[in-house]
N, C-alpha and C positions, 0 to 999 in steps of 0.2 A: 612717173610711178602707175605701173596694171592696177586697177580698181577690180577688187574681188569680186568675180559673177556669182548671184547665188544659183541655187540647183533648183528647179521647176517638172514639176509631174503635170503632163498635159493630156488632157481625153480627145483621140484623134476621132474622133465620131464612126463612121459606119461609111467603109469603102471610100469613095469619093465625094463624100456625102455635102460639101461645099462647092460644088460646082457643076450642080445640076437642080430640076428642080422639085417640089417637095409641096404637097400635099396635108397642112397648110404652108404656104411659101414662107412663115418666117421658121418654120420647124428648125433651124439650125444659125437663127439669126446672131443669138445671145454668146452662142459659143464663138461664132465666126470672128465677132466683135472685142471677144475675149483675147484668141489670139491675134487681131488685127494691132488693139494694144500691148504686146509682149514686147516689142520692141523698146518703145517708150517709157517703161516700168524699168528699165535694164538700168544701173548705176555708168554706163558704157556699152559703146556698141560691143559684141564680142569679137576676140580674136578670131574666135573656132566654134563648133559647134560640136558635141561629142551627144549621140542620139542613142539612147537605148528604146528599141519598139518592142511591142510585144508580138509581134510578124519574122523575129529570128530565132531561135536557136538552136545552139551547139552544144557537142558533146564538152567543149571549153571552150571559156570565152575566146571569142575571137572578133579580132576585129579587122573593118575594109580599108584595105589599103590602095585602092583602087583610083590615082589620081584622076579621075572624071567620071565619076560613077553613072551609069546609064538609069531607065527608073525600072520598079520591077512593079509592074501592073495585077500585081496581086488578088485582083479581085474577080465574081466573075457576076455576068447576068444585068452590067450596068449598060447607059445609052453609047452608042460609038465616039462618041466626041469625047469619052472620058479616058478611052485609053489612046488619047493624043495628047494628052498635056505632058507641058514638057515642068520642069524645076533643074535648071544646068549648073545646081552649084557644085565648085572643086571639089575632091578631095583633100586631105592632106596626111600624107605618107610620111611624116616628120610626127604629126600626135600620135595617128598608128601606133607609129614603135614607140613613143613617149606615154602611150595605153597600155600598152605590154611590158614596157618597160615599168611600171607601175604596180602593175598587176601580179609581174612577176616576184616582185620585191616583197608582196605579202602573202607570198608563196601557192600562187593560180599559174595552174598552166593551161597558156595561151596560143591559138595558131593566129596566120595571119591568111585572110582570102583578096588577094588581087584581081578578081575576077565580079565580085558580089555587085550590086545595084543599089542606090535605094527603094525600099519597100513601101505602101504605102504612109505604114505610118511615121512614116519620115516625112517624103516629099507632100502629102495632101494637108499637113497641120502646116509645113514651113513653109508651103507652097503660096500658104494666105498672111502667116506671121513676117515670113522676108521673101517678100517673092519677088525681091532682085536677085535674090541665088547668088548674093556675092559675096558670102562669110561661106570659109572650108567648112567642110561638115565631113565628119566622121560618124561613123556607122559600129556600134558595138553589139558582139550579140548576148542574148541572155546563156545561160547554163543548162541545158536541156533537163536537168534533175530540178530544176525551181528551186532549190533548197532556199527558205528566207534569208537565213542565217548565212548562210555564204554571201548572199547578191547585197545584205547589208555592210558586209565586209569588203565584198569589190567594192562598193561606192567605196566606205572610207580610204580604201587602198589609193581610190581616185582623185580623192579632195584636193592634192595639192593641184591640180589643173586647175582649181578656179582663183588661184593666185599669179595665174600666167593669163588669164585672160580667156582661159575657154566657159564656155556655158554649158551644160550638162543637164540635159533634157531627156526625161524618161517618156515617155510616148506609151499611152494605153487608154484603156477604159476602167474605171473604179468598179462600172457593172457592166457584167459582159457573159448575161445568159442571154445567147440568142435565140437559142431553141423556145427557151420561155416567151421571150421580145416577139417574135416571130406568130406564136401559136396567139398570145393573145390581141396581136393586129386583127390575125384572122376569129376573134371573138370564140378562142376555143378554150376547152373548160379547165387553165391552169388559175382562170381569174386574172385580175391584174397584175402588171409587174409590180415588184415588193423589194424595191433597194433602199428604203430608208433607214432600216433598222442598222444595218452594216454601214450604210452613208453616216450615220452619226456614230459608230463607233468608230471608225476610219478618223472621221474628222478630231475626233478626242484624241486619238493615237497620236494623229500626227502633229497637234498642236500642244501637245502636252512638254508643260515647264523642262519635266526633268530628261534631259535628251536616255539618259540610261533607261527609265521607263517604257519610253517611246520606245527605243528599241527591242527591248523584250516584249511590248504590246504588237511590234510589227511582223515580228519573228513570231509569235505565235496566231496569227490572224488568224488561219483558220478555225480558231475556239471561239469570235467573236459573234455576237447575234446574224444571223441572214450571211455567213461569210459563204459558203458552200451554195446557196440560194443566187448570193451575186455574183460568183465567179467559180462555178462546177469546176473550171479549171483554170491554173492562175497567172496563164501567162502574160493575158494583158494587167496584171495589179501587179506583177514584182519589178518591171519598171522602177514602180514607186519605190522601191527598198532598196535599188541601186540611189537615185539621186536622195534619198533618207541616211545612208550611209554616209554621203559622200557631203551633207550637210553639216557631220559633226556635233559642237555643239548648237550651231543654230537652231532657232524653234522654230516650228511652221506654221503657216496660216494657208487659210483656203483662201483662192481667189475665183474661183466659178463655182458655184453649183446651179448647172443647168436641168432642169427638169424635160428630155427628148424622148418618145416614144414612147411614151412611161416608166420609163429610168431615171434615175438621177445620176447623173454623173456632173463630178468635181475634181478641180483641180489645185494644186498644193504650189508655196513655193518655199524656200528654207534660204531665211538670209535677205 
């Protein structure tokens, strides 16, 4: 029998952060170790990965059907070698069709994209977690209205994939006020980055023992303390809503709290 997979949300760092030098050198070490340990924490090797990244938005939920996705180097200003990275995981058109079927069955319009490659919200963390690149992987877009309720509901529709051996991964960042982070690094007038209030609230929401209360809290995330300071625009947070929806009644747990470049970044797991 296929063992049920959990659903996970991972912060994917900044650009190709795990593949370049930093000062101090250990800036991303804790985050890297967390990703490296992810496969061993699973009940079994996934048959496939379905990844929702904060770097792909479409008018309707869109599934990647490319059988051999290239990499999209959708970052700028990094060292030349970071544009030569490889992560040749195969696509999985069958999984793409299954995901579309489930979303359609829940009333969501979908479309397919046969040419899109993996953006860095996919290949950067997964090159660390699954360096062999031997697990078929499909990327699913966000819907560009970034509606929290809709993404929770989309996740619920995708929950059957877990019993089919598919690991559903949300890839984003729980703190993504990049402007404030960059200004703080330069000693700007905003003062230090402060994501602690929102991270504490988010942790309480995700780990709430009542799944109904969890859904209600996540649906109203933007009313939480520090919410819009942490996420002026929510595209890096909303992948969490998809994996929380796919968790159904499974309670969440925090699996990483990292403090990097002044920001609090957390990872969560359900099931």
